[in-house]
PDB file of N, CA, C and O in Angstrom, chain B, residues numbered from 101:
ATOM      1  N   UNK B 101     -29.795 -29.013  51.085  1.00  0.00           N
ATOM      2  CA  UNK B 101     -28.654 -29.480  51.844  1.00  0.00           C
ATOM      3  C   UNK B 101     -27.467 -29.734  50.917  1.00  0.00           C
ATOM      4  O   UNK B 101     -26.319 -29.450  51.258  1.00  0.00           O
ATOM      5  N   UNK B 102     -27.769 -30.271  49.747  1.00  0.00           N
ATOM      6  CA  UNK B 102     -26.720 -30.560  48.778  1.00  0.00           C
ATOM      7  C   UNK B 102     -26.037 -29.274  48.317  1.00  0.00           C
ATOM      8  O   UNK B 102     -24.812 -29.215  48.218  1.00  0.00           O
ATOM      9  N   UNK B 103     -26.834 -28.251  48.039  1.00  0.00           N
ATOM     10  CA  UNK B 103     -26.261 -26.986  47.579  1.00  0.00           C
ATOM     11  C   UNK B 103     -25.416 -26.352  48.679  1.00  0.00           C
ATOM     12  O   UNK B 103     -24.355 -25.795  48.399  1.00  0.00           O
ATOM     13  N   UNK B 104     -25.875 -26.431  49.925  1.00  0.00           N
ATOM     14  CA  UNK B 104     -25.109 -25.877  51.035  1.00  0.00           C
ATOM     15  C   UNK B 104     -23.801 -26.643  51.214  1.00  0.00           C
ATOM     16  O   UNK B 104     -22.759 -26.039  51.470  1.00  0.00           O
ATOM     17  N   UNK B 105     -23.848 -27.946  51.082  1.00  0.00           N
ATOM     18  CA  UNK B 105     -22.619 -28.751  51.177  1.00  0.00           C
ATOM     19  C   UNK B 105     -21.623 -28.359  50.093  1.00  0.00           C
ATOM     20  O   UNK B 105     -20.422 -28.273  50.348  1.00  0.00           O
ATOM     21  N   UNK B 106     -22.119 -28.123  48.893  1.00  0.00           N
ATOM     22  CA  UNK B 106     -21.255 -27.697  47.789  1.00  0.00           C
ATOM     23  C   UNK B 106     -20.648 -26.321  48.064  1.00  0.00           C
ATOM     24  O   UNK B 106     -19.476 -26.083  47.772  1.00  0.00           O
ATOM     25  N   UNK B 107     -21.448 -25.423  48.625  1.00  0.00           N
ATOM     26  CA  UNK B 107     -20.945 -24.094  48.955  1.00  0.00           C
ATOM     27  C   UNK B 107     -19.849 -24.171  50.015  1.00  0.00           C
ATOM     28  O   UNK B 107     -18.824 -23.499  49.903  1.00  0.00           O
ATOM     29  N   UNK B 108     -20.066 -24.988  51.038  1.00  0.00           N
ATOM     30  CA  UNK B 108     -19.059 -25.143  52.092  1.00  0.00           C
ATOM     31  C   UNK B 108     -17.759 -25.702  51.528  1.00  0.00           C
ATOM     32  O   UNK B 108     -16.673 -25.250  51.891  1.00  0.00           O
ATOM     33  N   UNK B 109     -17.872 -26.681  50.645  1.00  0.00           N
ATOM     34  CA  UNK B 109     -16.685 -27.272  50.043  1.00  0.00           C
ATOM     35  C   UNK B 109     -15.959 -26.255  49.157  1.00  0.00           C
ATOM     36  O   UNK B 109     -14.732 -26.160  49.190  1.00  0.00           O
ATOM     37  N   UNK B 110     -16.712 -25.511  48.379  1.00  0.00           N
ATOM     38  CA  UNK B 110     -16.111 -24.479  47.523  1.00  0.00           C
ATOM     39  C   UNK B 110     -15.422 -23.415  48.359  1.00  0.00           C
ATOM     40  O   UNK B 110     -14.356 -22.925  47.986  1.00  0.00           O
ATOM     41  N   UNK B 111     -16.023 -23.053  49.487  1.00  0.00           N
ATOM     42  CA  UNK B 111     -15.416 -22.043  50.351  1.00  0.00           C
ATOM     43  C   UNK B 111     -14.060 -22.523  50.867  1.00  0.00           C
ATOM     44  O   UNK B 111     -13.113 -21.742  50.959  1.00  0.00           O
ATOM     45  N   UNK B 112     -13.973 -23.809  51.201  1.00  0.00           N
ATOM     46  CA  UNK B 112     -12.694 -24.376  51.643  1.00  0.00           C
ATOM     47  C   UNK B 112     -11.661 -24.360  50.519  1.00  0.00           C
ATOM     48  O   UNK B 112     -10.479 -24.107  50.755  1.00  0.00           O
ATOM     49  N   UNK B 113     -12.112 -24.629  49.310  1.00  0.00           N
ATOM     50  CA  UNK B 113     -11.194 -24.739  48.170  1.00  0.00           C
ATOM     51  C   UNK B 113     -10.733 -23.389  47.633  1.00  0.00           C
ATOM     52  O   UNK B 113      -9.548 -23.206  47.357  1.00  0.00           O
ATOM     53  N   UNK B 114     -11.662 -22.439  47.480  1.00  0.00           N
ATOM     54  CA  UNK B 114     -11.299 -21.175  46.824  1.00  0.00           C
ATOM     55  C   UNK B 114     -11.339 -19.964  47.750  1.00  0.00           C
ATOM     56  O   UNK B 114     -10.881 -18.883  47.378  1.00  0.00           O
ATOM     57  N   UNK B 115     -11.878 -20.136  48.941  1.00  0.00           N
ATOM     58  CA  UNK B 115     -11.949 -19.048  49.907  1.00  0.00           C
ATOM     59  C   UNK B 115     -13.260 -18.289  49.841  1.00  0.00           C
ATOM     60  O   UNK B 115     -13.936 -18.302  48.812  1.00  0.00           O
ATOM     61  N   UNK B 116     -13.625 -17.628  50.931  1.00  0.00           N
ATOM     62  CA  UNK B 116     -14.922 -16.943  50.994  1.00  0.00           C
ATOM     63  C   UNK B 116     -15.068 -15.771  50.021  1.00  0.00           C
ATOM     64  O   UNK B 116     -16.150 -15.555  49.476  1.00  0.00           O
ATOM     65  N   UNK B 117     -14.004 -15.023  49.801  1.00  0.00           N
ATOM     66  CA  UNK B 117     -14.103 -13.858  48.906  1.00  0.00           C
ATOM     67  C   UNK B 117     -14.365 -14.298  47.469  1.00  0.00           C
ATOM     68  O   UNK B 117     -15.231 -13.740  46.796  1.00  0.00           O
ATOM     69  N   UNK B 118     -13.624 -15.291  47.000  1.00  0.00           N
ATOM     70  CA  UNK B 118     -13.819 -15.792  45.635  1.00  0.00           C
ATOM     71  C   UNK B 118     -15.189 -16.442  45.488  1.00  0.00           C
ATOM     72  O   UNK B 118     -15.843 -16.298  44.455  1.00  0.00           O
ATOM     73  N   UNK B 119     -15.619 -17.151  46.516  1.00  0.00           N
ATOM     74  CA  UNK B 119     -16.937 -17.780  46.448  1.00  0.00           C
ATOM     75  C   UNK B 119     -18.044 -16.738  46.416  1.00  0.00           C
ATOM     76  O   UNK B 119     -19.024 -16.895  45.687  1.00  0.00           O
ATOM     77  N   UNK B 120     -17.897 -15.683  47.194  1.00  0.00           N
ATOM     78  CA  UNK B 120     -18.904 -14.610  47.179  1.00  0.00           C
ATOM     79  C   UNK B 120     -19.025 -14.004  45.787  1.00  0.00           C
ATOM     80  O   UNK B 120     -20.130 -13.733  45.316  1.00  0.00           O
ATOM     81  N   UNK B 121     -17.891 -13.794  45.132  1.00  0.00           N
ATOM     82  CA  UNK B 121     -17.929 -13.276  43.757  1.00  0.00           C
ATOM     83  C   UNK B 121     -18.617 -14.266  42.824  1.00  0.00           C
ATOM     84  O   UNK B 121     -19.429 -13.884  41.982  1.00  0.00           O
ATOM     85  N   UNK B 122     -18.280 -15.535  42.985  1.00  0.00           N
ATOM     86  CA  UNK B 122     -18.827 -16.579  42.111  1.00  0.00           C
ATOM     87  C   UNK B 122     -20.343 -16.704  42.247  1.00  0.00           C
ATOM     88  O   UNK B 122     -21.046 -16.777  41.239  1.00  0.00           O
ATOM     89  N   UNK B 123     -20.857 -16.730  43.479  1.00  0.00           N
ATOM     90  CA  UNK B 123     -22.299 -16.928  43.663  1.00  0.00           C
ATOM     91  C   UNK B 123     -23.109 -15.699  43.285  1.00  0.00           C
ATOM     92  O   UNK B 123     -24.308 -15.810  43.027  1.00  0.00           O
ATOM     93  N   UNK B 124     -22.479 -14.526  43.246  1.00  0.00           N
ATOM     94  CA  UNK B 124     -23.228 -13.320  42.886  1.00  0.00           C
ATOM     95  C   UNK B 124     -23.349 -13.132  41.374  1.00  0.00           C
ATOM     96  O   UNK B 124     -24.040 -12.218  40.923  1.00  0.00           O
ATOM     97  N   UNK B 125     -22.695 -13.974  40.594  1.00  0.00           N
ATOM     98  CA  UNK B 125     -22.783 -13.869  39.137  1.00  0.00           C
ATOM     99  C   UNK B 125     -24.173 -14.247  38.646  1.00  0.00           C
ATOM    100  O   UNK B 125     -24.767 -13.532  37.839  1.00  0.00           O
ATOM    101  N   UNK B 126     -24.694 -15.373  39.133  1.00  0.00           N
ATOM    102  CA  UNK B 126     -26.025 -15.833  38.720  1.00  0.00           C
ATOM    103  C   UNK B 126     -26.936 -15.865  39.938  1.00  0.00           C
ATOM    104  O   UNK B 126     -27.049 -16.889  40.612  1.00  0.00           O
ATOM    105  N   UNK B 127     -27.576 -14.750  40.214  1.00  0.00           N
ATOM    106  CA  UNK B 127     -28.394 -14.625  41.419  1.00  0.00           C
ATOM    107  C   UNK B 127     -29.675 -15.444  41.362  1.00  0.00           C
ATOM    108  O   UNK B 127     -30.293 -15.685  42.399  1.00  0.00           O
ATOM    109  N   UNK B 128     -30.084 -15.871  40.191  1.00  0.00           N
ATOM    110  CA  UNK B 128     -31.349 -16.592  40.049  1.00  0.00           C
ATOM    111  C   UNK B 128     -31.274 -18.026  40.564  1.00  0.00           C
ATOM    112  O   UNK B 128     -32.310 -18.640  40.819  1.00  0.00           O
ATOM    113  N   UNK B 129     -30.069 -18.569  40.721  1.00  0.00           N
ATOM    114  CA  UNK B 129     -29.978 -19.971  41.143  1.00  0.00           C
ATOM    115  C   UNK B 129     -30.095 -20.156  42.660  1.00  0.00           C
ATOM    116  O   UNK B 129     -30.132 -21.291  43.135  1.00  0.00           O
ATOM    117  N   UNK B 130     -30.154 -19.068  43.421  1.00  0.00           N
ATOM    118  CA  UNK B 130     -30.380 -19.143  44.857  1.00  0.00           C
ATOM    119  C   UNK B 130     -29.133 -19.320  45.707  1.00  0.00           C
ATOM    120  O   UNK B 130     -29.212 -19.263  46.934  1.00  0.00           O
ATOM    121  N   UNK B 131     -27.986 -19.532  45.079  1.00  0.00           N
ATOM    122  CA  UNK B 131     -26.766 -19.776  45.856  1.00  0.00           C
ATOM    123  C   UNK B 131     -26.344 -18.550  46.656  1.00  0.00           C
ATOM    124  O   UNK B 131     -25.873 -18.684  47.785  1.00  0.00           O
ATOM    125  N   UNK B 132     -26.506 -17.358  46.087  1.00  0.00           N
ATOM    126  CA  UNK B 132     -26.081 -16.145  46.784  1.00  0.00           C
ATOM    127  C   UNK B 132     -26.905 -15.948  48.055  1.00  0.00           C
ATOM    128  O   UNK B 132     -26.355 -15.577  49.092  1.00  0.00           O
ATOM    129  N   UNK B 133     -28.194 -16.186  47.991  1.00  0.00           N
ATOM    130  CA  UNK B 133     -29.054 -16.032  49.169  1.00  0.00           C
ATOM    131  C   UNK B 133     -28.716 -17.092  50.222  1.00  0.00           C
ATOM    132  O   UNK B 133     -28.635 -16.782  51.411  1.00  0.00           O
ATOM    133  N   UNK B 134     -28.521 -18.318  49.796  1.00  0.00           N
ATOM    134  CA  UNK B 134     -28.175 -19.391  50.714  1.00  0.00           C
ATOM    135  C   UNK B 134     -26.823 -19.124  51.376  1.00  0.00           C
ATOM    136  O   UNK B 134     -26.677 -19.311  52.584  1.00  0.00           O
ATOM    137  N   UNK B 135     -25.846 -18.693  50.601  1.00  0.00           N
ATOM    138  CA  UNK B 135     -24.510 -18.426  51.141  1.00  0.00           C
ATOM    139  C   UNK B 135     -24.552 -17.272  52.140  1.00  0.00           C
ATOM    140  O   UNK B 135     -23.921 -17.340  53.195  1.00  0.00           O
ATOM    141  N   UNK B 136     -25.283 -16.226  51.816  1.00  0.00           N
ATOM    142  CA  UNK B 136     -25.405 -15.089  52.720  1.00  0.00           C
ATOM    143  C   UNK B 136     -26.069 -15.510  54.036  1.00  0.00           C
ATOM    144  O   UNK B 136     -25.597 -15.140  55.111  1.00  0.00           O
ATOM    145  N   UNK B 137     -27.149 -16.273  53.958  1.00  0.00           N
ATOM    146  CA  UNK B 137     -27.838 -16.740  55.166  1.00  0.00           C
ATOM    147  C   UNK B 137     -26.921 -17.630  55.998  1.00  0.00           C
ATOM    148  O   UNK B 137     -26.869 -17.496  57.221  1.00  0.00           O
ATOM    149  N   UNK B 138     -26.208 -18.525  55.352  1.00  0.00           N
ATOM    150  CA  UNK B 138     -25.271 -19.423  56.034  1.00  0.00           C
ATOM    151  C   UNK B 138     -24.192 -18.626  56.775  1.00  0.00           C
ATOM    152  O   UNK B 138     -23.914 -18.890  57.945  1.00  0.00           O
ATOM    153  N   UNK B 139     -23.588 -17.654  56.092  1.00  0.00           N
ATOM    154  CA  UNK B 139     -22.524 -16.863  56.700  1.00  0.00           C
ATOM    155  C   UNK B 139     -23.069 -15.990  57.844  1.00  0.00           C
ATOM    156  O   UNK B 139     -22.443 -15.890  58.899  1.00  0.00           O
ATOM    157  N   UNK B 140     -24.223 -15.367  57.634  1.00  0.00           N
ATOM    158  CA  UNK B 140     -24.796 -14.492  58.657  1.00  0.00           C
ATOM    159  C   UNK B 140     -25.185 -15.279  59.908  1.00  0.00           C
ATOM    160  O   UNK B 140     -24.906 -14.841  61.024  1.00  0.00           O
ATOM    161  N   UNK B 141     -25.818 -16.420  59.734  1.00  0.00           N
ATOM    162  CA  UNK B 141     -26.227 -17.212  60.891  1.00  0.00           C
ATOM    163  C   UNK B 141     -25.031 -17.773  61.649  1.00  0.00           C
ATOM    164  O   UNK B 141     -25.057 -17.846  62.878  1.00  0.00           O
ATOM    165  N   UNK B 142     -23.989 -18.168  60.935  1.00  0.00           N
ATOM    166  CA  UNK B 142     -22.783 -18.642  61.607  1.00  0.00           C
ATOM    167  C   UNK B 142     -22.085 -17.507  62.351  1.00  0.00           C
ATOM    168  O   UNK B 142     -21.584 -17.714  63.456  1.00  0.00           O
ATOM    169  N   UNK B 143     -22.045 -16.312  61.761  1.00  0.00           N
ATOM    170  CA  UNK B 143     -21.431 -15.175  62.426  1.00  0.00           C
ATOM    171  C   UNK B 143     -22.204 -14.836  63.692  1.00  0.00           C
ATOM    172  O   UNK B 143     -21.625 -14.519  64.731  1.00  0.00           O
ATOM    173  N   UNK B 144     -23.524 -14.910  63.582  1.00  0.00           N
ATOM    174  CA  UNK B 144     -24.365 -14.631  64.756  1.00  0.00           C
ATOM    175  C   UNK B 144     -24.107 -15.654  65.861  1.00  0.00           C
ATOM    176  O   UNK B 144     -24.008 -15.287  67.032  1.00  0.00           O
ATOM    177  N   UNK B 145     -23.999 -16.919  65.501  1.00  0.00           N
ATOM    178  CA  UNK B 145     -23.729 -17.961  66.495  1.00  0.00           C
ATOM    179  C   UNK B 145     -22.356 -17.758  67.140  1.00  0.00           C
ATOM    180  O   UNK B 145     -22.200 -17.950  68.346  1.00  0.00           O
ATOM    181  N   UNK B 146     -21.370 -17.372  66.343  1.00  0.00           N
ATOM    182  CA  UNK B 146     -20.016 -17.156  66.856  1.00  0.00           C
ATOM    183  C   UNK B 146     -19.902 -15.895  67.715  1.00  0.00           C
ATOM    184  O   UNK B 146     -18.958 -15.761  68.493  1.00  0.00           O
ATOM    185  N   UNK B 147     -20.843 -14.985  67.580  1.00  0.00           N
ATOM    186  CA  UNK B 147     -20.838 -13.727  68.326  1.00  0.00           C
ATOM    187  C   UNK B 147     -22.092 -13.588  69.178  1.00  0.00           C
ATOM    188  O   UNK B 147     -22.689 -12.515  69.259  1.00  0.00           O
ATOM    189  N   UNK B 148     -22.481 -14.691  69.812  1.00  0.00           N
ATOM    190  CA  UNK B 148     -23.719 -14.765  70.582  1.00  0.00           C
ATOM    191  C   UNK B 148     -23.809 -13.668  71.649  1.00  0.00           C
ATOM    192  O   UNK B 148     -24.868 -13.067  71.832  1.00  0.00           O
ATOM    193  N   UNK B 149     -22.710 -13.409  72.345  1.00  0.00           N
ATOM    194  CA  UNK B 149     -22.713 -12.409  73.409  1.00  0.00           C
ATOM    195  C   UNK B 149     -23.089 -11.024  72.882  1.00  0.00           C
ATOM    196  O   UNK B 149     -23.823 -10.285  73.539  1.00  0.00           O
ATOM    197  N   UNK B 150     -22.595 -10.680  71.718  1.00  0.00           N
ATOM    198  CA  UNK B 150     -22.941  -9.391  71.119  1.00  0.00           C
ATOM    199  C   UNK B 150     -24.446  -9.271  70.912  1.00  0.00           C
ATOM    200  O   UNK B 150     -25.032  -8.227  71.200  1.00  0.00           O
ATOM    201  N   UNK B 151     -25.065 -10.318  70.420  1.00  0.00           N
ATOM    202  CA  UNK B 151     -26.497 -10.276  70.155  1.00  0.00           C
ATOM    203  C   UNK B 151     -27.328 -10.362  71.428  1.00  0.00           C
ATOM    204  O   UNK B 151     -28.476  -9.918  71.450  1.00  0.00           O
ATOM    205  N   UNK B 152     -26.762 -10.925  72.479  1.00  0.00           N
ATOM    206  CA  UNK B 152     -27.479 -11.032  73.747  1.00  0.00           C
ATOM    207  C   UNK B 152     -27.372  -9.758  74.578  1.00  0.00           C
ATOM    208  O   UNK B 152     -28.308  -9.412  75.299  1.00  0.00           O
ATOM    209  N   UNK B 153     -26.238  -9.052  74.487  1.00  0.00           N
ATOM    210  CA  UNK B 153     -26.018  -7.905  75.360  1.00  0.00           C
ATOM    211  C   UNK B 153     -25.796  -6.595  74.619  1.00  0.00           C
ATOM    212  O   UNK B 153     -25.810  -5.533  75.241  1.00  0.00           O
ATOM    213  N   UNK B 154     -25.595  -6.643  73.337  1.00  0.00           N
ATOM    214  CA  UNK B 154     -25.308  -5.434  72.572  1.00  0.00           C
ATOM    215  C   UNK B 154     -26.522  -4.529  72.446  1.00  0.00           C
ATOM    216  O   UNK B 154     -27.660  -4.959  72.633  1.00  0.00           O
ATOM    217  N   UNK B 155     -26.264  -3.291  72.132  1.00  0.00           N
ATOM    218  CA  UNK B 155     -27.337  -2.306  71.958  1.00  0.00           C
ATOM    219  C   UNK B 155     -27.633  -2.113  70.477  1.00  0.00           C
ATOM    220  O   UNK B 155     -26.748  -2.233  69.629  1.00  0.00           O
ATOM    221  N   UNK B 156     -28.872  -1.817  70.188  1.00  0.00           N
ATOM    222  CA  UNK B 156     -29.271  -1.501  68.815  1.00  0.00           C
ATOM    223  C   UNK B 156     -28.969  -0.030  68.564  1.00  0.00           C
ATOM    224  O   UNK B 156     -29.456   0.839  69.288  1.00  0.00           O
ATOM    225  N   UNK B 157     -28.183   0.245  67.562  1.00  0.00           N
ATOM    226  CA  UNK B 157     -27.852   1.620  67.205  1.00  0.00           C
ATOM    227  C   UNK B 157     -28.268   1.835  65.752  1.00  0.00           C
ATOM    228  O   UNK B 157     -27.587   1.359  64.843  1.00  0.00           O
ATOM    229  N   UNK B 158     -29.371   2.541  65.517  1.00  0.00           N
ATOM    230  CA  UNK B 158     -29.814   2.757  64.141  1.00  0.00           C
ATOM    231  C   UNK B 158     -28.839   3.646  63.373  1.00  0.00           C
ATOM    232  O   UNK B 158     -28.253   4.573  63.933  1.00  0.00           O
ATOM    233  N   UNK B 159     -28.680   3.359  62.119  1.00  0.00           N
ATOM    234  CA  UNK B 159     -27.803   4.142  61.255  1.00  0.00           C
ATOM    235  C   UNK B 159     -28.647   4.952  60.289  1.00  0.00           C
ATOM    236  O   UNK B 159     -29.694   4.497  59.828  1.00  0.00           O
ATOM    237  N   UNK B 160     -28.190   6.138  59.990  1.00  0.00           N
ATOM    238  CA  UNK B 160     -28.880   6.986  59.023  1.00  0.00           C
ATOM    239  C   UNK B 160     -28.263   6.737  57.648  1.00  0.00           C
ATOM    240  O   UNK B 160     -27.041   6.702  57.506  1.00  0.00           O
ATOM    241  N   UNK B 161     -29.101   6.567  56.655  1.00  0.00           N
ATOM    242  CA  UNK B 161     -28.591   6.407  55.293  1.00  0.00           C
ATOM    243  C   UNK B 161     -28.780   7.721  54.548  1.00  0.00           C
ATOM    244  O   UNK B 161     -29.724   8.470  54.800  1.00  0.00           O
ATOM    245  N   UNK B 162     -27.868   7.981  53.631  1.00  0.00           N
ATOM    246  CA  UNK B 162     -27.903   9.221  52.857  1.00  0.00           C
ATOM    247  C   UNK B 162     -27.629   8.912  51.393  1.00  0.00           C
ATOM    248  O   UNK B 162     -27.200   7.810  51.049  1.00  0.00           O
ATOM    249  N   UNK B 163     -27.876   9.872  50.557  1.00  0.00           N
ATOM    250  CA  UNK B 163     -27.561   9.735  49.152  1.00  0.00           C
ATOM    251  C   UNK B 163     -28.754   9.339  48.313  1.00  0.00           C
ATOM    252  O   UNK B 163     -29.873   9.212  48.809  1.00  0.00           O
ATOM    253  N   UNK B 164     -28.495   9.146  47.032  1.00  0.00           N
ATOM    254  CA  UNK B 164     -29.562   8.856  46.073  1.00  0.00           C
ATOM    255  C   UNK B 164     -30.294   7.552  46.364  1.00  0.00           C
ATOM    256  O   UNK B 164     -31.470   7.413  46.030  1.00  0.00           O
ATOM    257  N   UNK B 165     -29.609   6.600  46.981  1.00  0.00           N
ATOM    258  CA  UNK B 165     -30.206   5.275  47.210  1.00  0.00           C
ATOM    259  C   UNK B 165     -30.526   5.040  48.681  1.00  0.00           C
ATOM    260  O   UNK B 165     -30.598   3.891  49.116  1.00  0.00           O
ATOM    261  N   UNK B 166     -30.715   6.096  49.446  1.00  0.00           N
ATOM    262  CA  UNK B 166     -30.951   5.966  50.876  1.00  0.00           C
ATOM    263  C   UNK B 166     -32.218   5.174  51.204  1.00  0.00           C
ATOM    264  O   UNK B 166     -32.302   4.576  52.277  1.00  0.00           O
ATOM    265  N   UNK B 167     -33.190   5.157  50.319  1.00  0.00           N
ATOM    266  CA  UNK B 167     -34.428   4.409  50.567  1.00  0.00           C
ATOM    267  C   UNK B 167     -34.296   2.939  50.201  1.00  0.00           C
ATOM    268  O   UNK B 167     -35.257   2.182  50.343  1.00  0.00           O
ATOM    269  N   UNK B 168     -33.140   2.525  49.740  1.00  0.00           N
ATOM    270  CA  UNK B 168     -32.942   1.138  49.290  1.00  0.00           C
ATOM    271  C   UNK B 168     -31.933   0.397  50.174  1.00  0.00           C
ATOM    272  O   UNK B 168     -31.347  -0.600  49.754  1.00  0.00           O
ATOM    273  N   UNK B 169     -31.737   0.886  51.386  1.00  0.00           N
ATOM    274  CA  UNK B 169     -30.800   0.250  52.317  1.00  0.00           C
ATOM    275  C   UNK B 169     -31.604  -0.595  53.290  1.00  0.00           C
ATOM    276  O   UNK B 169     -32.631  -0.155  53.807  1.00  0.00           O
ATOM    277  N   UNK B 170     -31.137  -1.797  53.532  1.00  0.00           N
ATOM    278  CA  UNK B 170     -31.836  -2.617  54.528  1.00  0.00           C
ATOM    279  C   UNK B 170     -30.869  -3.049  55.594  1.00  0.00           C
ATOM    280  O   UNK B 170     -31.254  -3.749  56.530  1.00  0.00           O
TER     281      UNK B 170
END
């Protein structure tokens, strides 16, 4: 909870783009995963209708790293 509170405060101070860059520098501390989950879950909550009524459209991946897309 403390780390999430710090992330929220940092996002207010420096903005989401700068914070995303900052948390991706040291991936071992867990901040990047926590920030991504926080942003994704909030986006999902804010776009509830899309998730309730939208259609699933699978995308095809191509290129050398096509097997590494999630």
